[in-house]
C-alpha positions as CSV (number, residue, x, y, z in Angstrom):
1,M,-37.6,87.5,-118.3
2,I,-39.9,85.5,-117.2
3,Q,-38.3,82.6,-118.8
4,K,-35.0,82.8,-117.4
5,L,-36.9,82.9,-114.4
6,K,-38.9,79.9,-114.5
7,L,-35.2,78.2,-116.0
8,I,-33.1,78.9,-112.6
9,L,-36.2,77.9,-110.6
10,I,-36.2,74.4,-112.2
11,I,-32.5,74.2,-111.7
12,I,-32.8,75.2,-107.8
13,L,-35.9,72.7,-107.8
14,F,-33.6,69.8,-109.5
15,A,-30.5,70.5,-107.6
16,T,-32.6,70.7,-104.2
17,A,-34.1,67.4,-104.9
18,K,-31.0,65.9,-105.6
19,I,-29.5,67.4,-102.4
20,T,-32.3,65.7,-100.7
21,A,-32.2,62.4,-102.8
22,Q,-28.6,62.1,-101.4
23,E,-29.1,63.8,-97.6
24,S,-28.7,60.1,-96.6
25,T,-28.2,56.8,-98.1
26,A,-27.2,54.8,-94.8
27,S,-29.7,51.7,-94.6
28,K,-31.8,51.2,-91.6
29,Q,-29.5,48.8,-90.0
30,V,-27.2,51.6,-89.4
31,S,-27.5,53.9,-86.4
32,T,-25.2,56.3,-84.3
33,F,-24.2,57.0,-81.7
34,T,-21.3,59.0,-79.2
35,I,-18.8,58.1,-77.0
36,E,-16.1,59.4,-75.0
37,A,-12.4,58.9,-75.9
38,P,-10.4,59.5,-73.0
39,Q,-7.1,58.0,-74.6
40,L,-7.8,61.0,-77.3
41,Q,-9.0,63.9,-75.3
42,T,-12.2,63.7,-77.3
43,S,-15.4,62.4,-78.0
44,K,-15.7,60.1,-81.1
45,K,-18.7,59.3,-83.2
46,I,-19.1,55.8,-84.0
47,W,-21.4,53.9,-86.3
48,I,-23.2,50.3,-86.1
49,Y,-24.4,48.2,-88.5
50,L,-26.8,45.5,-87.2
51,P,-28.1,42.5,-89.4
52,K,-31.6,42.4,-90.2
53,N,-32.7,40.2,-87.9
54,Y,-30.8,41.1,-84.7
55,L,-33.9,42.2,-83.2
56,T,-36.0,39.2,-83.8
57,S,-33.0,36.8,-82.6
58,K,-31.1,35.6,-80.0
59,K,-28.2,35.1,-81.5
60,K,-24.8,36.5,-80.8
61,Y,-22.5,37.7,-83.5
62,S,-18.8,38.6,-84.8
63,V,-17.8,42.3,-84.9
64,I,-16.0,44.0,-87.5
65,Y,-13.9,47.1,-86.4
66,M,-13.5,49.6,-89.3
67,Q,-11.6,52.8,-89.9
68,D,-12.9,55.9,-91.2
69,A,-16.6,55.6,-90.9
70,Q,-17.5,58.6,-92.6
71,N,-16.6,56.7,-95.9
72,L,-18.5,53.5,-94.9
73,F,-22.3,53.7,-94.8
74,D,-23.4,57.2,-96.5
75,T,-22.6,59.0,-99.3
76,K,-23.4,62.0,-97.8
77,T,-20.8,62.0,-95.1
78,S,-17.9,60.3,-97.4
79,Y,-15.4,62.2,-99.0
80,S,-15.0,60.5,-102.6
81,G,-17.8,58.1,-102.7
82,E,-18.7,55.5,-99.7
83,W,-17.9,51.7,-99.5
84,N,-21.7,50.6,-99.5
85,V,-21.0,48.3,-96.5
86,D,-24.6,48.4,-95.2
87,E,-25.8,47.3,-98.3
88,K,-23.5,44.7,-99.1
89,L,-23.6,42.9,-95.7
90,D,-27.5,43.0,-96.3
91,S,-27.1,41.3,-99.4
92,L,-24.9,38.7,-98.1
93,N,-27.7,37.9,-95.4
94,A,-24.1,38.9,-92.8
95,Q,-25.0,37.7,-89.6
96,V,-22.0,40.2,-88.4
97,I,-22.0,43.4,-86.5
98,A,-20.0,46.1,-88.8
99,I,-18.8,49.3,-86.3
100,G,-17.4,52.3,-88.1
101,I,-15.3,54.7,-85.8
102,E,-15.4,57.9,-87.3
103,H,-11.4,59.5,-87.8
104,G,-10.4,62.7,-86.5
105,N,-10.8,64.8,-89.2
106,D,-7.6,67.2,-89.2
107,K,-6.4,64.5,-86.1
108,R,-6.7,61.6,-88.9
109,L,-2.6,61.4,-89.4
110,E,-2.4,61.5,-85.7
111,E,-4.8,59.0,-84.5
112,L,-3.4,56.7,-87.7
113,T,-0.2,56.4,-87.7
114,P,1.8,54.2,-85.0
115,F,5.1,56.2,-85.5
116,K,5.7,60.2,-86.0
117,N,6.8,60.6,-89.6
118,E,9.9,62.8,-89.7
119,K,8.5,64.9,-92.5
120,Y,4.0,64.3,-91.8
121,G,4.4,64.0,-87.8
122,G,1.8,61.7,-86.3
123,G,2.3,58.6,-84.2
124,K,-0.4,58.3,-82.2
125,A,-2.0,54.6,-83.1
126,D,-1.1,53.7,-79.5
127,N,-3.6,55.8,-78.4
128,Y,-6.7,55.3,-80.5
129,L,-5.9,51.5,-80.7
130,E,-6.5,51.7,-76.7
131,F,-9.5,53.3,-76.8
132,I,-11.1,51.3,-79.7
133,V,-9.4,48.0,-77.0
134,N,-10.4,49.5,-74.0
135,T,-13.5,51.7,-74.1
136,L,-15.2,50.9,-77.3
137,K,-15.1,47.3,-77.8
138,P,-16.4,46.6,-73.8
139,K,-18.9,49.3,-74.5
140,I,-19.9,47.2,-77.6
141,D,-19.8,43.8,-75.7
142,E,-21.8,45.2,-73.0
143,S,-24.0,47.0,-75.0
144,Y,-25.0,44.2,-78.1
145,R,-25.0,40.8,-78.5
146,T,-21.5,40.2,-79.5
147,K,-18.9,36.9,-80.0
148,P,-16.1,38.7,-77.9
149,K,-13.4,36.5,-78.6
150,K,-10.5,37.3,-81.1
151,K,-11.7,34.5,-83.7
152,N,-14.8,36.9,-84.1
153,T,-13.3,40.2,-83.9
154,I,-12.0,41.4,-87.4
155,I,-10.0,44.9,-87.9
156,M,-10.1,46.7,-91.3
157,G,-9.4,49.5,-92.5
158,S,-7.5,51.0,-95.9
159,S,-4.7,53.6,-96.3
160,L,-3.6,54.7,-93.0
161,G,-6.5,52.7,-91.7
162,G,-4.8,50.1,-93.2
163,L,-1.5,50.5,-91.5
164,T,-3.4,50.8,-88.2
165,S,-5.3,47.8,-88.5
166,F,-2.3,45.9,-89.5
167,Y,-0.6,47.3,-86.6
168,A,-3.3,46.6,-84.3
169,T,-2.7,43.2,-84.9
170,L,0.7,43.1,-83.7
171,K,0.0,45.4,-80.5
172,Y,-3.4,43.6,-80.1
173,P,-2.8,39.7,-81.2
174,E,-5.0,38.6,-77.8
175,V,-7.7,40.7,-79.7
176,F,-8.2,40.9,-83.5
177,G,-7.7,37.8,-84.9
178,K,-8.7,38.7,-88.2
179,A,-7.9,41.4,-90.3
180,G,-9.0,43.8,-93.6
181,I,-5.8,45.5,-94.6
182,F,-6.5,47.3,-98.0
183,S,-3.6,49.4,-99.7
184,P,-2.3,50.0,-96.4
185,A,0.4,53.3,-96.1
186,F,3.3,51.0,-94.9
187,W,5.3,54.2,-96.4
188,I,5.0,56.4,-93.8
189,N,6.4,54.2,-91.3
190,R,8.1,51.7,-93.4
191,E,11.4,51.2,-91.6
192,E,9.4,51.0,-87.8
193,I,6.5,48.5,-89.0
194,F,8.6,46.1,-91.2
195,E,11.6,46.0,-88.1
196,L,8.4,45.5,-86.2
197,E,6.9,42.4,-88.0
198,E,10.8,41.4,-88.2
199,K,10.7,41.1,-84.5
200,N,7.3,39.3,-84.0
201,K,8.0,35.7,-83.2
202,K,4.1,34.5,-83.5
203,Q,2.0,35.5,-86.3
204,K,-1.2,33.6,-85.9
205,T,-4.0,36.3,-87.5
206,K,-5.8,35.9,-90.4
207,Y,-5.2,38.9,-93.3
208,Y,-6.6,39.6,-96.4
209,F,-4.2,42.0,-98.1
210,L,-5.3,43.8,-101.4
211,C,-3.9,47.0,-102.8
212,G,-4.3,48.2,-106.6
213,D,-1.2,48.0,-109.2
214,K,-2.3,51.6,-110.1
215,E,-1.7,53.4,-106.5
216,G,0.4,56.4,-106.4
217,D,3.6,57.0,-109.0
218,D,5.5,54.0,-108.7
219,D,4.7,50.3,-107.3
220,S,6.0,50.8,-103.6
221,V,2.2,49.8,-102.3
222,V,2.4,46.7,-103.8
223,R,6.6,46.0,-103.1
224,D,5.8,46.9,-99.4
225,L,2.7,44.6,-99.3
226,N,4.8,42.0,-101.3
227,K,7.7,42.5,-98.5
228,M,5.0,42.5,-95.8
229,E,3.3,39.3,-96.9
230,Y,6.9,37.4,-97.3
231,L,7.8,38.3,-93.9
232,I,4.3,36.9,-92.1
233,N,5.2,33.8,-94.5
234,T,8.6,33.3,-92.5
235,K,7.2,32.7,-89.0
236,R,4.1,30.1,-90.4
237,C,3.6,27.3,-92.7
238,Y,1.9,29.5,-95.9
239,C,0.1,25.7,-96.4
240,L,-2.0,27.1,-93.0
241,N,-4.0,29.4,-95.4
242,L,-3.9,32.4,-93.0
243,N,-3.1,34.6,-95.8
244,E,-4.6,36.0,-98.9
245,K,-3.5,38.5,-101.1
246,K,-4.9,40.7,-104.2
247,I,-3.3,43.0,-106.6
248,V,-5.9,44.6,-108.8
249,K,-5.1,45.0,-112.6
250,G,-5.7,48.7,-112.7
251,G,-7.0,49.4,-109.1
252,Q,-6.1,53.3,-108.1
253,H,-6.1,54.5,-104.1
254,N,-9.5,55.3,-103.5
255,E,-13.0,54.3,-102.3
256,K,-14.0,52.3,-105.4
257,L,-11.3,49.5,-105.2
258,W,-11.7,49.2,-101.8
259,R,-15.9,49.0,-102.3
260,D,-15.5,46.6,-104.7
261,S,-13.3,44.5,-103.1
262,F,-15.2,44.1,-99.5
263,V,-17.4,41.2,-100.1
264,K,-15.0,39.1,-100.9
265,A,-12.3,40.2,-98.5
266,I,-15.2,39.3,-95.3
267,L,-16.3,36.2,-97.1
268,W,-12.5,35.1,-97.3
269,L,-11.8,36.1,-93.8
270,G,-15.2,34.3,-92.3
271,Y,-17.1,35.7,-89.8
């Protein structure tokens, strides 16, 4: 009986130590704040990564706006593993500020879909992007030393976040000059998003597209990405080198694919 109690105690202590050790994996360069989002009739928790030399420098920095902040910096808050954005930017000594916007939990689909889907609903990305452009970005530019021009403003996301990040470049081309589009869920608004791109007369955004060849039960993600790249290339010369597309062999629709691809995307997009 005593041995059993000792064993149970050891297990509890080990589990507690493990939980404590994993309470937060965010680096010291990461902090959070809450901001009112009147366009969404709620408040938003924002995560911000500052370069190591930010406090000792007078430099101005480009900014990356990223969706689904819960999955970017901290294992504790992630759904199925984080992107390690802070550690990866640290390893590059990247002179860039990264802003993570927490998704709205049960409102995530609403916020990150441009158009209403007949089966799943949604369709409030206009409000979400209006919050980023008219409330969050002015606050960030006012509070931190940023380079506010579009050539220094990157938007990035995966899945629904990839869909809305792409949509942001069509709706606000004067704001977002570069975009990392990972495994975009074009399927949920396929007809509308392709029609919108077909009507788009000018395409100046620099894109890094990524998906895995094992996403879903068919190759629809790959086909959609290939089609979107083709449409974009009909609007401008491929020789401009403004698109990069990576189809990862064996890549699945998960944080591992996006985490492993983050550095290459940032380096190619430039900051």
